[in-house]
C-alpha positions as CSV (number, residue, x, y, z in Angstrom):
1,M,-30.8,50.0,143.8
2,I,-28.8,52.6,145.8
3,A,-28.0,50.1,148.5
4,T,-26.9,47.5,145.9
5,A,-24.6,50.1,144.2
6,R,-23.1,51.1,147.5
7,E,-22.3,47.5,148.3
8,L,-20.8,46.9,144.9
9,L,-18.6,49.9,145.4
10,R,-17.6,48.8,148.9
11,R,-16.4,45.4,147.6
12,N,-14.5,46.8,144.6
13,L,-12.9,50.0,146.0
14,S,-10.1,50.5,148.6
15,P,-11.4,51.4,152.0
16,Q,-10.1,54.9,151.6
17,S,-11.8,55.4,148.2
18,F,-15.1,54.0,149.5
19,Q,-15.0,56.2,152.6
20,S,-14.5,59.3,150.4
21,I,-17.3,58.3,148.0
22,N,-19.6,57.4,150.8
23,S,-19.1,60.9,152.2
24,C,-20.3,62.2,148.9
25,W,-23.5,60.2,149.3
26,R,-24.2,61.6,152.7
27,Y,-23.6,65.2,151.5
28,G,-26.0,65.2,148.6
29,K,-25.6,65.1,144.8
30,F,-22.6,63.9,142.9
31,D,-21.8,62.4,139.6
32,F,-23.6,59.0,140.1
33,P,-23.0,57.5,136.7
34,R,-19.3,58.3,136.9
35,L,-19.2,57.0,140.4
36,V,-20.6,53.6,139.4
37,A,-18.5,53.5,136.2
38,S,-15.3,54.1,138.3
39,V,-15.7,50.6,139.7
40,F,-14.9,49.3,136.2
41,V,-13.0,52.2,134.6
42,R,-9.6,52.9,135.9
43,R,-7.5,55.9,134.8
44,V,-4.2,56.5,136.5
45,P,-1.8,59.4,136.3
46,Q,1.5,59.3,134.5
47,V,4.1,59.8,137.2
48,Q,7.8,60.3,136.9
49,G,10.0,60.4,140.0
50,F,13.4,62.2,140.4
51,P,16.2,61.5,140.1
52,A,15.2,59.2,137.3
53,G,16.4,55.6,137.3
54,Q,16.0,55.1,141.0
55,A,13.4,52.7,142.5
56,P,10.1,54.5,142.9
57,G,9.7,56.1,146.3
58,L,6.6,56.1,148.5
59,L,5.2,59.3,146.9
60,V,5.5,58.0,143.3
61,R,4.0,54.6,144.3
62,Q,1.1,56.3,146.0
63,L,0.4,58.6,143.1
64,R,0.4,55.7,140.6
65,S,-2.3,53.9,142.6
66,I,-4.9,56.6,142.2
67,N,-7.9,56.2,140.0
68,V,-8.5,59.8,138.8
69,F,-11.7,58.8,137.1
70,A,-13.5,58.3,140.5
71,P,-15.2,61.4,141.9
72,T,-14.7,62.3,145.6
73,R,-16.2,64.5,148.2
74,M,-13.3,66.9,147.8
75,C,-14.2,67.3,144.1
76,R,-17.7,68.3,145.0
77,V,-16.7,70.7,147.7
78,M,-14.2,72.5,145.5
79,L,-16.7,72.8,142.6
80,R,-19.4,74.1,144.9
81,H,-17.1,76.9,146.1
82,G,-16.2,77.8,142.5
83,S,-12.7,76.3,142.3
84,D,-11.5,74.7,139.1
85,K,-9.4,72.0,140.9
86,G,-12.2,69.4,140.9
87,Q,-14.1,67.2,138.6
88,G,-17.7,66.4,138.9
89,L,-21.1,66.2,137.1
90,G,-19.2,65.0,134.0
91,Q,-17.0,68.0,133.7
92,G,-14.0,69.8,135.1
93,L,-10.9,71.4,133.6
94,H,-8.7,69.7,136.2
95,N,-9.1,66.6,138.4
96,Y,-6.5,67.5,141.0
97,T,-9.0,66.8,143.8
98,T,-8.9,63.1,143.0
99,V,-5.1,63.3,143.8
100,Y,-5.5,65.5,146.9
101,S,-8.2,63.2,148.3
102,V,-5.6,60.5,148.5
103,L,-2.6,62.7,149.6
104,F,-4.5,64.6,152.2
105,G,-7.6,62.6,153.1
106,K,-6.2,61.1,156.3
107,L,-5.3,64.6,157.6
108,R,-8.9,66.0,157.7
109,G,-9.0,66.2,161.5
110,K,-5.5,67.6,162.0
111,P,-4.7,71.2,162.9
112,L,-3.0,71.9,159.6
113,R,-1.5,75.0,158.2
114,I,-2.4,75.3,154.5
115,F,-1.2,78.0,152.1
116,E,-2.1,78.7,148.5
117,L,-0.6,81.2,146.2
118,G,-3.2,82.6,143.7
119,L,-6.7,83.6,145.0
120,G,-8.3,83.5,141.6
121,T,-8.3,87.2,140.5
122,N,-10.9,88.2,137.9
123,N,-9.0,91.4,137.0
124,P,-8.5,91.2,133.2
125,D,-5.5,93.4,133.3
126,L,-3.5,90.8,135.2
127,L,-1.7,87.9,133.6
128,S,-3.0,85.6,136.3
129,S,-6.7,86.5,135.7
130,M,-9.2,83.7,135.7
131,G,-11.6,86.0,133.7
132,V,-14.9,87.6,134.6
133,Y,-16.2,84.3,135.9
134,G,-13.4,83.7,138.4
135,R,-14.4,83.6,142.0
136,P,-11.6,85.0,144.2
137,G,-10.9,82.9,147.4
138,A,-12.8,79.8,146.1
139,S,-10.1,77.3,146.9
140,L,-9.3,78.8,150.3
141,R,-12.9,78.4,151.3
142,G,-12.9,74.9,150.0
143,W,-9.8,74.0,152.1
144,R,-11.4,75.6,155.2
145,E,-14.5,73.4,154.8
146,L,-12.5,70.2,154.0
147,F,-10.1,70.7,157.0
148,P,-12.2,72.0,159.9
149,H,-9.3,72.4,162.2
150,A,-6.9,74.0,159.8
151,L,-5.6,77.6,159.4
152,V,-5.8,78.6,155.8
153,F,-3.5,81.3,154.2
154,G,-3.3,82.7,150.7
155,A,-1.6,85.3,148.7
156,D,-2.1,87.1,145.4
157,I,-0.7,90.0,143.3
158,D,-4.1,91.6,143.2
159,R,-4.4,93.6,146.4
160,D,-8.1,94.3,145.6
161,I,-9.2,90.7,146.3
162,L,-7.3,90.1,149.6
163,F,-9.6,89.3,152.4
164,E,-9.8,87.9,155.9
165,E,-12.4,85.5,157.3
166,D,-12.7,82.9,160.0
167,R,-9.6,80.7,159.7
168,I,-8.5,82.4,156.5
169,K,-6.0,85.2,156.1
170,T,-4.5,86.5,152.8
171,F,-1.5,88.6,151.9
172,Y,0.1,90.4,148.9
173,C,2.8,88.7,146.9
174,D,4.3,89.1,143.4
175,Q,5.8,85.7,142.7
176,L,8.3,87.1,140.2
177,D,9.8,89.4,142.9
178,R,12.2,87.6,145.2
179,V,12.0,90.4,147.7
180,A,8.2,90.3,147.8
181,I,8.4,86.5,148.5
182,R,10.8,87.1,151.4
183,D,8.5,89.8,152.7
184,L,5.5,87.4,152.5
185,W,7.2,84.7,154.5
186,A,8.3,87.3,157.1
187,Q,4.7,88.0,158.0
188,P,4.1,87.0,161.7
189,A,1.1,84.9,160.9
190,L,3.1,82.7,158.5
191,Q,5.8,81.8,160.9
192,G,6.1,78.1,161.7
193,G,5.9,76.6,158.2
194,M,3.1,74.9,156.2
195,D,1.8,71.4,156.0
196,I,0.3,71.9,152.5
197,L,1.7,74.6,150.2
198,I,0.0,75.0,146.8
199,E,1.2,77.3,144.0
200,D,-1.7,78.2,141.8
201,G,-0.4,81.6,140.6
202,L,1.0,82.8,137.4
203,H,1.4,79.4,135.6
204,T,4.7,80.2,133.9
205,F,7.9,78.3,134.3
206,E,9.7,81.4,135.5
207,G,7.0,82.2,138.0
208,N,6.8,78.6,139.3
209,I,10.6,78.5,139.7
210,S,10.8,81.9,141.4
211,F,8.2,81.0,144.0
212,L,9.4,77.4,144.6
213,E,12.9,78.5,145.3
214,G,11.8,81.2,147.7
215,S,9.2,79.0,149.5
216,L,10.2,75.4,149.6
217,E,12.0,75.9,152.9
218,Q,8.6,76.8,154.4
219,L,7.5,73.2,154.1
220,R,7.2,71.3,157.4
221,P,8.6,67.7,157.7
222,G,6.1,65.4,156.1
223,G,4.5,68.3,154.2
224,V,3.5,68.5,150.6
225,Y,4.3,71.3,148.1
226,V,2.3,71.3,144.8
227,V,2.7,73.3,141.6
228,E,-0.6,73.3,139.7
229,D,-1.4,73.9,136.0
230,I,2.0,73.1,134.6
231,L,1.8,73.7,130.8
232,Q,2.4,70.8,128.6
233,P,5.2,72.5,126.5
234,T,7.2,73.2,129.7
235,L,7.3,69.6,130.9
236,G,10.7,69.1,129.3
237,Q,12.1,72.1,131.1
238,W,10.7,70.7,134.4
239,R,12.3,67.3,133.9
240,E,15.7,68.8,133.2
241,R,15.5,71.1,136.3
242,L,14.3,68.3,138.6
243,E,16.9,65.9,137.4
244,T,19.9,68.2,137.3
245,V,19.2,70.7,140.1
246,Y,16.4,70.1,142.6
247,S,16.8,66.4,143.2
248,K,20.4,67.2,144.1
249,Q,19.8,70.5,145.9
250,Y,17.0,69.0,148.1
251,P,18.0,65.4,148.9
252,N,15.5,65.3,151.8
253,H,12.5,65.8,149.4
254,E,10.7,63.4,147.0
255,F,9.8,64.8,143.6
256,A,7.1,63.6,141.3
257,L,6.0,65.1,137.9
258,V,2.4,64.1,137.3
259,T,0.2,64.2,134.1
260,L,-3.4,63.5,134.7
261,P,-5.7,62.1,132.1
262,N,-8.6,64.4,131.4
263,S,-10.8,64.4,128.3
264,F,-11.6,68.1,128.7
265,N,-8.0,69.3,129.1
266,D,-4.7,68.3,127.6
267,L,-3.0,71.7,128.0
268,D,-2.2,72.2,131.6
269,N,-3.6,69.3,133.7
270,N,-0.2,68.6,135.2
271,L,1.3,68.8,138.7
272,L,4.6,68.9,140.3
273,I,4.3,67.3,143.8
274,I,7.1,67.5,146.4
275,R,7.0,65.8,149.7
276,R,9.5,66.7,152.4
277,R,10.6,63.6,154.3
278,S,9.9,63.5,158.0
């Protein structure tokens, strides 16, 4: 039966999707019913590119082709490390890993530089707290496993959870403080830019804007910057800012505002994805 299901998937999925799912098979358990159902069930993101009215660019077309219902190996790895980025086993507050698997999957063997703001503090006194069940550093350890030749960096406002491990180094940053952001990027270890830069910090419009405007120049040509967990009520503010400011201020970048279908979460399952043209 397993061999028959694998052949059915191979015939109906794109080679990249099948390769990702076949990796899940080799690495152990995954959401088998969802995997098989994804051959017949297709859920795609709502994607708006900026400036509006132009023909969709490569980034927008790529994002619109993703079936976010289909689980991937990246989903499983992030869930195992305690990150909330991935779906699996019929659950998951976010299904970002279905998008990241397509955007970053071909880069697995590259010597990337990956940075993520927000380590996942569980300090209840901080606005960015994930609560007592938060696992600081979960996503960074997931990135390290997924990209075995990458250097992974992170930053957080909670100094108590900063750490250093093999291929992981973290720093202090208050994303509402422009001086703190400049000090962060002045660190010797962070010189040279980033291939993947993910903002998973405070999750407010003001915080997102502050860090983006102080950090977008750190993106290498061909690199991708992501703002996670954008709140549904702020999507209008984002559309206005992207249309009137950023698409004009950064003409060498592609912008896509993405809403992902997720039956568990209709509050903040939204992404801003920016790709710097080569």
